[in-house]
N, CA, C and O atoms as CSV, one atom per row, in Angstrom:
chain,resi,resn,atom,element,x,y,z
A,1,UNK,N,N,1.384,22.033,1.720
A,1,UNK,CA,C,2.063,20.664,2.265
A,1,UNK,C,C,1.595,20.908,3.680
A,1,UNK,O,O,0.746,20.043,3.899
A,2,UNK,N,N,1.729,21.593,4.632
A,2,UNK,CA,C,1.872,21.603,6.016
A,2,UNK,C,C,0.279,20.778,6.021
A,2,UNK,O,O,0.424,19.772,6.715
A,3,UNK,N,N,-1.233,20.863,5.470
A,3,UNK,CA,C,-1.870,20.076,5.737
A,3,UNK,C,C,-1.760,18.538,5.377
A,3,UNK,O,O,-2.312,17.652,6.029
A,4,UNK,N,N,-1.026,18.349,4.329
A,4,UNK,CA,C,-0.637,16.702,4.362
A,4,UNK,C,C,0.017,16.309,5.414
A,4,UNK,O,O,-0.484,15.429,6.115
A,5,UNK,N,N,1.198,16.840,5.728
A,5,UNK,CA,C,1.713,16.913,6.571
A,5,UNK,C,C,0.776,16.459,8.412
A,5,UNK,O,O,1.179,15.612,9.210
A,6,UNK,N,N,-0.535,17.400,8.582
A,6,UNK,CA,C,-0.594,17.136,9.483
A,6,UNK,C,C,-2.219,15.867,9.557
A,6,UNK,O,O,-2.583,15.256,10.562
A,7,UNK,N,N,-2.894,15.822,8.134
A,7,UNK,CA,C,-3.590,14.692,8.211
A,7,UNK,C,C,-3.301,14.033,7.445
A,7,UNK,O,O,-4.234,13.243,7.304
A,8,UNK,N,N,-2.426,13.782,6.687
A,8,UNK,CA,C,-1.916,12.411,5.368
A,8,UNK,C,C,-2.588,12.649,4.531
A,8,UNK,O,O,-3.707,13.160,4.592
A,9,UNK,N,N,-1.921,12.264,3.496
A,9,UNK,CA,C,-1.691,12.287,2.127
A,9,UNK,C,C,-3.452,11.364,1.815
A,9,UNK,O,O,-3.824,10.300,2.310
A,10,UNK,N,N,-4.376,12.497,0.611
A,10,UNK,CA,C,-5.355,11.419,0.247
A,10,UNK,C,C,-5.248,11.150,-1.446
A,10,UNK,O,O,-4.872,11.916,-2.333
A,11,UNK,N,N,-5.631,10.042,-1.498
A,11,UNK,CA,C,-5.470,9.873,-2.762
A,11,UNK,C,C,-6.197,10.376,-3.629
A,11,UNK,O,O,-7.359,10.089,-3.341
A,12,UNK,N,N,-6.137,11.156,-4.818
A,12,UNK,CA,C,-6.708,11.934,-5.673
A,12,UNK,C,C,-7.339,10.765,-6.928
A,12,UNK,O,O,-6.474,10.262,-7.646
A,13,UNK,N,N,-8.680,10.389,-7.154
A,13,UNK,CA,C,-8.862,9.567,-8.237
A,13,UNK,C,C,-9.498,10.749,-9.198
A,13,UNK,O,O,-10.190,11.726,-8.911
A,14,UNK,N,N,-8.892,10.178,-10.677
A,14,UNK,CA,C,-9.482,10.691,-12.145
A,14,UNK,C,C,-11.054,9.707,-12.705
A,14,UNK,O,O,-11.851,9.994,-13.599
A,15,UNK,N,N,-11.032,8.464,-11.722
A,15,UNK,CA,C,-12.379,8.032,-12.050
A,15,UNK,C,C,-12.752,6.858,-10.897
A,15,UNK,O,O,-11.917,6.328,-10.165
A,16,UNK,N,N,-13.789,6.654,-10.903
A,16,UNK,CA,C,-13.991,5.721,-9.872
A,16,UNK,C,C,-13.805,4.261,-9.681
A,16,UNK,O,O,-14.799,3.712,-10.158
A,17,UNK,N,N,-12.776,3.170,-9.078
A,17,UNK,CA,C,-13.093,1.939,-9.025
A,17,UNK,C,C,-13.807,1.034,-9.250
A,17,UNK,O,O,-14.740,0.911,-8.457
A,18,UNK,N,N,-13.718,0.103,-10.292
A,18,UNK,CA,C,-15.157,-0.764,-10.544
A,18,UNK,C,C,-15.398,-1.195,-9.271
A,18,UNK,O,O,-14.430,-1.334,-8.524
A,19,UNK,N,N,-16.410,-1.412,-8.910
A,19,UNK,CA,C,-17.509,-2.126,-7.977
A,19,UNK,C,C,-17.115,-3.448,-7.501
A,19,UNK,O,O,-16.874,-4.342,-8.311
A,20,UNK,N,N,-17.006,-3.690,-5.845
A,20,UNK,CA,C,-16.167,-5.106,-5.673
A,20,UNK,C,C,-16.610,-6.109,-6.660
A,20,UNK,O,O,-17.722,-6.054,-7.184
A,21,UNK,N,N,-15.911,-6.845,-6.864
A,21,UNK,CA,C,-15.989,-8.170,-7.527
A,21,UNK,C,C,-15.656,-9.703,-7.235
A,21,UNK,O,O,-15.561,-10.672,-7.989
A,22,UNK,N,N,-15.498,-9.539,-5.696
A,22,UNK,CA,C,-15.068,-10.851,-5.024
A,22,UNK,C,C,-13.603,-10.630,-4.321
A,22,UNK,O,O,-12.882,-9.780,-4.844
A,23,UNK,N,N,-13.182,-11.230,-3.342
A,23,UNK,CA,C,-12.167,-11.316,-3.151
A,23,UNK,C,C,-11.194,-12.274,-4.119
A,23,UNK,O,O,-11.728,-13.262,-4.623
A,24,UNK,N,N,-9.877,-12.028,-4.373
A,24,UNK,CA,C,-9.101,-13.372,-4.878
A,24,UNK,C,C,-8.001,-13.358,-3.992
A,24,UNK,O,O,-7.395,-12.510,-3.336
A,25,UNK,N,N,-7.929,-14.819,-4.227
A,25,UNK,CA,C,-6.967,-15.311,-3.034
A,25,UNK,C,C,-5.632,-15.705,-3.453
A,25,UNK,O,O,-5.667,-16.350,-4.501
A,26,UNK,N,N,-4.353,-15.512,-2.931
A,26,UNK,CA,C,-3.538,-15.651,-3.209
A,26,UNK,C,C,-3.113,-17.002,-3.470
A,26,UNK,O,O,-3.333,-17.759,-2.524
A,27,UNK,N,N,-2.475,-17.616,-4.647
A,27,UNK,CA,C,-2.282,-19.064,-4.401
A,27,UNK,C,C,-1.017,-19.590,-4.075
A,27,UNK,O,O,0.057,-19.452,-4.660
A,28,UNK,N,N,-1.399,-20.418,-2.720
A,28,UNK,CA,C,-0.185,-20.271,-2.147
A,28,UNK,C,C,-0.182,-21.802,-1.919
A,28,UNK,O,O,-1.164,-22.467,-1.587
A,29,UNK,N,N,1.674,-22.482,-2.257
A,29,UNK,CA,C,1.839,-24.015,-2.642
A,29,UNK,C,C,2.152,-24.913,-1.494
A,29,UNK,O,O,1.999,-26.133,-1.422
A,30,UNK,N,N,2.739,-23.860,-0.383
A,30,UNK,CA,C,3.408,-24.627,0.951
A,30,UNK,C,C,2.924,-24.210,2.169
A,30,UNK,O,O,2.807,-22.990,2.282
A,31,UNK,N,N,2.570,-24.972,3.229
A,31,UNK,CA,C,2.854,-24.121,4.328
A,31,UNK,C,C,3.765,-23.343,4.614
A,31,UNK,O,O,3.647,-22.662,5.633
A,32,UNK,N,N,4.796,-23.240,3.882
A,32,UNK,CA,C,6.035,-22.353,4.647
A,32,UNK,C,C,5.361,-20.778,4.138
A,32,UNK,O,O,5.312,-19.747,4.808
A,33,UNK,N,N,4.777,-21.056,2.430
A,33,UNK,CA,C,4.322,-19.808,2.092
A,33,UNK,C,C,3.101,-19.023,2.722
A,33,UNK,O,O,2.992,-17.804,2.587
A,34,UNK,N,N,2.222,-19.767,3.393
A,34,UNK,CA,C,1.088,-19.416,3.896
A,34,UNK,C,C,1.246,-18.818,5.497
A,34,UNK,O,O,0.491,-17.944,5.922
A,35,UNK,N,N,2.307,-19.402,6.291
A,35,UNK,CA,C,2.805,-18.973,7.383
A,35,UNK,C,C,3.973,-17.808,7.272
A,35,UNK,O,O,4.300,-17.212,8.298
A,36,UNK,N,N,4.569,-17.509,6.057
A,36,UNK,CA,C,5.118,-16.498,6.079
A,36,UNK,C,C,4.223,-15.157,5.809
A,36,UNK,O,O,4.570,-14.056,6.237
A,37,UNK,N,N,2.902,-15.400,4.966
A,37,UNK,CA,C,2.325,-14.426,4.183
A,37,UNK,C,C,1.599,-14.107,5.408
A,37,UNK,O,O,1.485,-12.909,5.671
A,38,UNK,N,N,0.912,-15.253,6.477
A,38,UNK,CA,C,0.481,-14.892,7.513
A,38,UNK,C,C,1.170,-13.681,8.528
A,38,UNK,O,O,0.521,-12.722,8.945
A,39,UNK,N,N,2.555,-13.920,8.819
A,39,UNK,CA,C,3.201,-13.385,9.844
A,39,UNK,C,C,3.261,-11.591,9.115
A,39,UNK,O,O,3.040,-10.569,9.764
A,40,UNK,N,N,3.682,-11.676,7.382
A,40,UNK,CA,C,3.799,-10.643,6.953
A,40,UNK,C,C,2.976,-9.771,7.157
A,40,UNK,O,O,3.317,-8.631,7.472
A,41,UNK,N,N,1.476,-10.213,6.989
A,41,UNK,CA,C,0.272,-9.309,6.750
A,41,UNK,C,C,0.258,-9.164,8.524
A,41,UNK,O,O,0.268,-7.980,8.862
A,42,UNK,N,N,0.240,-9.999,9.518
A,42,UNK,CA,C,0.105,-9.599,11.115
A,42,UNK,C,C,1.090,-8.443,11.683
A,42,UNK,O,O,0.818,-7.750,12.663
A,43,UNK,N,N,2.440,-8.329,10.808
A,43,UNK,CA,C,3.536,-7.452,10.788
A,43,UNK,C,C,2.415,-6.005,10.243
A,43,UNK,O,O,2.127,-5.156,11.087
A,44,UNK,N,N,2.001,-5.911,9.134
A,44,UNK,CA,C,1.462,-4.783,8.588
A,44,UNK,C,C,0.120,-4.200,9.475
A,44,UNK,O,O,-0.211,-3.039,9.716
A,45,UNK,N,N,-0.494,-5.465,9.846
A,45,UNK,CA,C,-1.591,-4.773,11.049
A,45,UNK,C,C,-0.681,-4.315,12.053
A,45,UNK,O,O,-0.697,-3.085,12.104
A,46,UNK,N,N,0.223,-4.917,12.992
A,46,UNK,CA,C,0.752,-3.976,13.950
A,46,UNK,C,C,1.278,-2.650,13.740
A,46,UNK,O,O,1.343,-1.793,14.621
A,47,UNK,N,N,1.700,-2.489,12.387
A,47,UNK,CA,C,2.193,-1.791,12.069
A,47,UNK,C,C,1.312,-0.397,12.060
A,47,UNK,O,O,1.889,0.684,12.168
A,48,UNK,N,N,0.012,-0.478,11.937
A,48,UNK,CA,C,-1.266,-0.147,10.898
A,48,UNK,C,C,-0.633,0.469,9.808
A,48,UNK,O,O,-0.624,1.674,9.556
A,49,UNK,N,N,-0.103,-0.445,9.177
A,49,UNK,CA,C,-0.334,-0.426,7.262
A,49,UNK,C,C,-1.199,-0.517,6.854
A,49,UNK,O,O,-1.431,0.304,5.966
A,50,UNK,N,N,-2.064,-1.323,7.106
A,50,UNK,CA,C,-3.239,-2.091,6.883
A,50,UNK,C,C,-4.267,-2.602,8.309
A,50,UNK,O,O,-3.846,-3.002,9.394
A,51,UNK,N,N,-5.354,-2.475,7.984
A,51,UNK,CA,C,-6.302,-2.232,9.129
A,51,UNK,C,C,-7.128,-3.736,9.006
A,51,UNK,O,O,-7.143,-4.135,7.842
A,52,UNK,N,N,-7.795,-4.615,9.949
A,52,UNK,CA,C,-8.545,-5.478,9.593
A,52,UNK,C,C,-10.232,-4.865,8.802
A,52,UNK,O,O,-10.902,-3.963,9.304
A,53,UNK,N,N,-10.575,-5.537,7.656
A,53,UNK,CA,C,-12.222,-4.939,7.563
A,53,UNK,C,C,-12.870,-6.019,8.022
A,53,UNK,O,O,-12.682,-7.229,7.892
A,54,UNK,N,N,-14.048,-5.057,8.847
A,54,UNK,CA,C,-15.137,-5.579,9.218
A,54,UNK,C,C,-15.920,-6.482,8.414
A,54,UNK,O,O,-15.952,-6.279,7.200
A,55,UNK,N,N,-16.643,-7.583,8.976
A,55,UNK,CA,C,-17.347,-8.300,7.841
A,55,UNK,C,C,-18.312,-7.590,7.094
A,55,UNK,O,O,-18.597,-7.879,5.932
A,56,UNK,N,N,-18.913,-6.499,7.854
A,56,UNK,CA,C,-20.355,-6.191,7.081
A,56,UNK,C,C,-19.597,-5.114,5.987
A,56,UNK,O,O,-20.330,-4.658,5.109
A,57,UNK,N,N,-18.056,-4.655,6.002
A,57,UNK,CA,C,-17.463,-3.686,5.160
A,57,UNK,C,C,-16.820,-4.412,4.084
A,57,UNK,O,O,-16.284,-3.734,3.208
A,58,UNK,N,N,-16.780,-5.738,3.994
A,58,UNK,CA,C,-16.129,-6.856,3.162
A,58,UNK,C,C,-16.282,-6.650,1.981
A,58,UNK,O,O,-15.262,-6.647,1.293
A,59,UNK,N,N,-17.580,-6.409,1.333
A,59,UNK,CA,C,-17.954,-6.262,0.231
A,59,UNK,C,C,-18.084,-4.809,-0.681
A,59,UNK,O,O,-18.620,-4.643,-1.776
A,60,UNK,N,N,-17.251,-3.644,0.368
A,60,UNK,CA,C,-16.796,-2.461,-0.135
A,60,UNK,C,C,-15.472,-2.263,-0.683
A,60,UNK,O,O,-14.734,-3.246,-0.620
A,61,UNK,N,N,-14.958,-1.098,-1.262
A,61,UNK,CA,C,-13.675,-0.634,-1.256
A,61,UNK,C,C,-13.105,-1.655,-2.542
A,61,UNK,O,O,-13.862,-2.372,-3.197
A,62,UNK,N,N,-11.251,-1.542,-2.810
A,62,UNK,CA,C,-11.107,-2.350,-3.543
A,62,UNK,C,C,-9.891,-3.187,-2.866
A,62,UNK,O,O,-9.059,-2.827,-2.032
A,63,UNK,N,N,-10.056,-4.260,-3.430
A,63,UNK,CA,C,-8.723,-5.094,-2.713
A,63,UNK,C,C,-7.763,-5.281,-4.325
A,63,UNK,O,O,-8.190,-5.521,-5.454
A,64,UNK,N,N,-6.540,-5.087,-3.900
A,64,UNK,CA,C,-5.488,-5.843,-4.693
A,64,UNK,C,C,-5.059,-7.172,-4.027
A,64,UNK,O,O,-5.070,-7.457,-2.829
A,65,UNK,N,N,-4.652,-7.967,-5.163
A,65,UNK,CA,C,-3.922,-8.854,-5.266
A,65,UNK,C,C,-2.142,-9.142,-4.145
A,65,UNK,O,O,-1.049,-8.686,-4.481
A,66,UNK,N,N,-2.304,-9.651,-3.381
A,66,UNK,CA,C,-1.268,-9.649,-2.476
A,66,UNK,C,C,-0.384,-11.276,-2.596
A,66,UNK,O,O,-0.977,-12.263,-2.161
A,67,UNK,N,N,0.413,-11.371,-2.938
A,67,UNK,CA,C,1.099,-12.630,-3.049
A,67,UNK,C,C,2.770,-12.772,-3.214
A,67,UNK,O,O,3.344,-11.736,-3.549
A,68,UNK,N,N,3.607,-13.991,-3.002
A,68,UNK,CA,C,4.538,-14.032,-2.903
A,68,UNK,C,C,5.324,-14.248,-3.964
A,68,UNK,O,O,4.838,-14.711,-4.996
A,69,UNK,N,N,6.811,-13.908,-3.849
A,69,UNK,CA,C,7.596,-14.314,-5.338
A,69,UNK,C,C,8.874,-14.911,-4.491
A,69,UNK,O,O,9.078,-14.403,-3.388
A,70,UNK,N,N,9.683,-15.883,-4.911
A,70,UNK,CA,C,10.877,-16.655,-4.286
A,70,UNK,C,C,11.856,-15.556,-4.957
A,70,UNK,O,O,11.920,-14.905,-6.000
A,71,UNK,N,N,12.823,-15.783,-3.360
A,71,UNK,CA,C,14.075,-14.602,-3.877
A,71,UNK,C,C,15.336,-15.758,-3.780
A,71,UNK,O,O,15.382,-16.842,-3.198
A,72,UNK,N,N,15.872,-15.367,-4.230
A,72,UNK,CA,C,17.166,-16.420,-4.920
A,72,UNK,C,C,17.678,-16.943,-3.428
A,72,UNK,O,O,18.011,-18.128,-3.415
A,73,UNK,N,N,17.748,-16.482,-2.617
A,73,UNK,CA,C,18.055,-17.202,-1.187
A,73,UNK,C,C,16.990,-18.065,-0.814
A,73,UNK,O,O,17.338,-18.702,0.180
A,74,UNK,N,N,15.732,-18.390,-1.218
A,74,UNK,CA,C,15.306,-19.146,-0.783
A,74,UNK,C,C,14.257,-18.606,0.147
A,74,UNK,O,O,13.523,-19.527,0.505
A,75,UNK,N,N,13.867,-17.274,0.748
A,75,UNK,CA,C,12.811,-16.853,1.337
A,75,UNK,C,C,11.924,-16.224,0.391
A,75,UNK,O,O,12.046,-16.387,-0.823
A,76,UNK,N,N,11.045,-15.516,0.915
A,76,UNK,CA,C,10.074,-15.229,0.157
A,76,UNK,C,C,10.223,-13.468,-0.025
A,76,UNK,O,O,10.800,-12.874,0.885
A,77,UNK,N,N,9.619,-12.559,-1.373
A,77,UNK,CA,C,9.318,-11.227,-1.298
A,77,UNK,C,C,7.653,-11.369,-1.430
A,77,UNK,O,O,6.966,-12.120,-2.122
A,78,UNK,N,N,7.367,-10.515,-0.643
A,78,UNK,CA,C,5.802,-10.269,-0.235
A,78,UNK,C,C,5.387,-8.719,-1.741
A,78,UNK,O,O,5.873,-7.589,-1.693
A,79,UNK,N,N,4.474,-9.204,-2.785
A,79,UNK,CA,C,3.865,-8.555,-3.459
A,79,UNK,C,C,2.874,-7.871,-3.559
A,79,UNK,O,O,1.910,-8.612,-3.363
A,80,UNK,N,N,2.468,-6.603,-3.806
A,80,UNK,CA,C,1.107,-6.172,-3.132
A,80,UNK,C,C,0.823,-5.549,-4.890
A,80,UNK,O,O,1.383,-4.508,-5.234
A,81,UNK,N,N,0.057,-6.198,-5.720
A,81,UNK,CA,C,-0.311,-5.576,-7.156
A,81,UNK,C,C,-1.309,-4.503,-7.424
A,81,UNK,O,O,-2.494,-4.782,-7.604
A,82,UNK,N,N,-0.740,-2.962,-7.464
A,82,UNK,CA,C,-1.464,-2.029,-7.251
A,82,UNK,C,C,-2.043,-1.831,-8.764
A,82,UNK,O,O,-3.148,-1.288,-8.764
A,83,UNK,N,N,-1.591,-2.119,-9.897
A,83,UNK,CA,C,-1.689,-2.078,-11.061
A,83,UNK,C,C,-3.493,-1.561,-11.257
A,83,UNK,O,O,-3.944,-0.559,-11.811
A,84,UNK,N,N,-4.137,-2.578,-10.632
A,84,UNK,CA,C,-5.405,-2.033,-10.793
A,84,UNK,C,C,-6.194,-0.740,-10.170
A,84,UNK,O,O,-7.179,-0.160,-10.627
A,85,UNK,N,N,-5.646,-0.547,-9.300
A,85,UNK,CA,C,-5.555,0.720,-8.441
A,85,UNK,C,C,-5.137,1.990,-9.280
A,85,UNK,O,O,-5.812,2.960,-9.623
A,86,UNK,N,N,-4.202,1.771,-9.437
A,86,UNK,CA,C,-3.499,2.863,-10.362
A,86,UNK,C,C,-3.652,3.288,-11.567
A,86,UNK,O,O,-3.027,4.227,-12.059
A,87,UNK,N,N,-4.508,2.611,-12.125
A,87,UNK,CA,C,-5.366,3.030,-13.289
A,87,UNK,C,C,-6.566,4.171,-13.051
A,87,UNK,O,O,-7.093,4.788,-13.977
A,88,UNK,N,N,-6.880,4.326,-11.724
A,88,UNK,CA,C,-7.791,4.942,-11.439
A,88,UNK,C,C,-7.147,6.580,-10.814
A,88,UNK,O,O,-7.912,7.545,-10.825
A,89,UNK,N,N,-5.781,6.721,-10.326
A,89,UNK,CA,C,-5.596,7.562,-9.347
A,89,UNK,C,C,-4.626,8.224,-10.428
A,89,UNK,O,O,-3.985,7.754,-11.368
A,90,UNK,N,N,-4.782,9.513,-9.907
A,90,UNK,CA,C,-4.252,10.818,-10.661
A,90,UNK,C,C,-3.226,10.752,-10.425
A,90,UNK,O,O,-2.975,10.220,-9.343
A,91,UNK,N,N,-1.938,11.283,-11.351
A,91,UNK,CA,C,-0.623,11.249,-11.706
A,91,UNK,C,C,-0.192,12.565,-11.818
A,91,UNK,O,O,-0.097,13.040,-12.950
A,92,UNK,N,N,0.140,13.368,-10.662
A,92,UNK,CA,C,0.560,14.608,-10.498
A,92,UNK,C,C,2.112,14.914,-10.498
A,92,UNK,O,O,2.712,14.667,-9.452
A,93,UNK,N,N,2.808,15.419,-11.552
A,93,UNK,CA,C,4.251,15.312,-11.461
A,93,UNK,C,C,4.275,16.689,-10.105
A,93,UNK,O,O,3.452,17.543,-9.773
A,94,UNK,N,N,5.143,16.460,-9.802
A,94,UNK,CA,C,6.107,17.159,-8.603
A,94,UNK,C,C,7.807,17.615,-8.761
A,94,UNK,O,O,8.501,16.897,-9.482
A,95,UNK,N,N,8.274,18.490,-8.259
A,95,UNK,CA,C,9.811,18.232,-8.184
A,95,UNK,C,C,9.798,18.370,-7.104
A,95,UNK,O,O,9.043,18.936,-6.314
A,96,UNK,N,N,11.290,17.453,-6.988
A,96,UNK,CA,C,11.314,16.630,-5.944
A,96,UNK,C,C,12.482,17.793,-5.464
A,96,UNK,O,O,13.023,18.387,-6.397
A,97,UNK,N,N,12.969,18.214,-3.863
A,97,UNK,CA,C,13.765,19.158,-3.826
A,97,UNK,C,C,14.689,18.537,-3.612
A,97,UNK,O,O,14.498,17.325,-3.513
A,98,UNK,N,N,16.170,19.081,-3.432
A,98,UNK,CA,C,17.286,18.709,-3.038
A,98,UNK,C,C,17.568,18.947,-1.478
A,98,UNK,O,O,17.205,19.890,-0.775
A,99,UNK,N,N,18.371,17.745,-1.124
A,99,UNK,CA,C,19.118,18.515,0.418
A,99,UNK,C,C,19.462,20.168,0.446
A,99,UNK,O,O,19.017,20.941,1.294
A,100,UNK,N,N,20.063,20.419,-0.305
A,100,UNK,CA,C,20.444,21.810,-0.488
A,100,UNK,C,C,19.456,22.681,-0.476
A,100,UNK,O,O,19.435,23.529,0.416
A,101,UNK,N,N,18.504,22.642,-1.406
A,101,UNK,CA,C,17.185,23.614,-1.260
A,101,UNK,C,C,16.396,23.372,-0.082
A,101,UNK,O,O,16.050,24.362,0.563
A,102,UNK,N,N,15.851,21.561,0.542
A,102,UNK,CA,C,15.442,21.615,1.533
A,102,UNK,C,C,16.376,22.702,2.722
A,102,UNK,O,O,15.717,23.699,3.017
A,103,UNK,N,N,17.747,22.629,3.394
A,103,UNK,CA,C,18.657,22.958,4.395
A,103,UNK,C,C,18.163,24.788,3.997
A,103,UNK,O,O,17.911,25.570,4.913
A,104,UNK,N,N,18.102,25.206,2.521
A,104,UNK,CA,C,18.160,26.851,2.767
A,104,UNK,C,C,16.506,27.141,3.288
A,104,UNK,O,O,16.258,28.247,3.768
A,105,UNK,N,N,15.650,26.340,3.197
A,105,UNK,CA,C,14.275,26.745,3.425
A,105,UNK,C,C,14.145,26.636,5.303
A,105,UNK,O,O,13.380,27.347,5.954
A,106,UNK,N,N,15.195,25.457,5.982
A,106,UNK,CA,C,14.601,25.499,7.274
A,106,UNK,C,C,15.236,26.590,7.974
A,106,UNK,O,O,16.408,26.831,7.685
A,107,UNK,N,N,14.691,27.240,8.790
A,107,UNK,CA,C,15.179,28.309,9.829
A,107,UNK,C,C,15.093,27.691,11.343
A,107,UNK,O,O,14.272,26.882,11.776
A,108,UNK,N,N,16.054,28.241,11.929
A,108,UNK,CA,C,16.280,28.485,13.324
A,108,UNK,C,C,14.539,27.858,14.070
A,108,UNK,O,O,13.568,28.441,13.589
A,109,UNK,N,N,14.326,27.104,14.814
A,109,UNK,CA,C,13.367,26.922,15.584
A,109,UNK,C,C,12.118,26.034,14.643
A,109,UNK,O,O,10.969,25.838,15.039
A,110,UNK,N,N,12.621,25.637,13.487
A,110,UNK,CA,C,11.445,24.966,12.701
A,110,UNK,C,C,11.423,23.539,12.916
A,110,UNK,O,O,10.562,22.846,12.373
């Protein structure tokens, strides 16, 4: 666990995702949707949740569809469809600790 906290989590694949088959573009029907999705992507870049792909690397890796669904309020909810990627990731079961168990493990100075 210490290594994961220091270096971050690495996805564990049980099979290799299929090779690049082209970028599928989201079907945006209005300027409002285009503006919202553009602002959302920029916010993710600023948070370093995603990074800009360099032109020479655009045909490598795996791309998931990112699109919008309308909320009841009239706003939009962004959706990242990871189903294609999830089919290749190992699903390991784990036991989530309760807050009581975590507090029992913490020592002064931790």
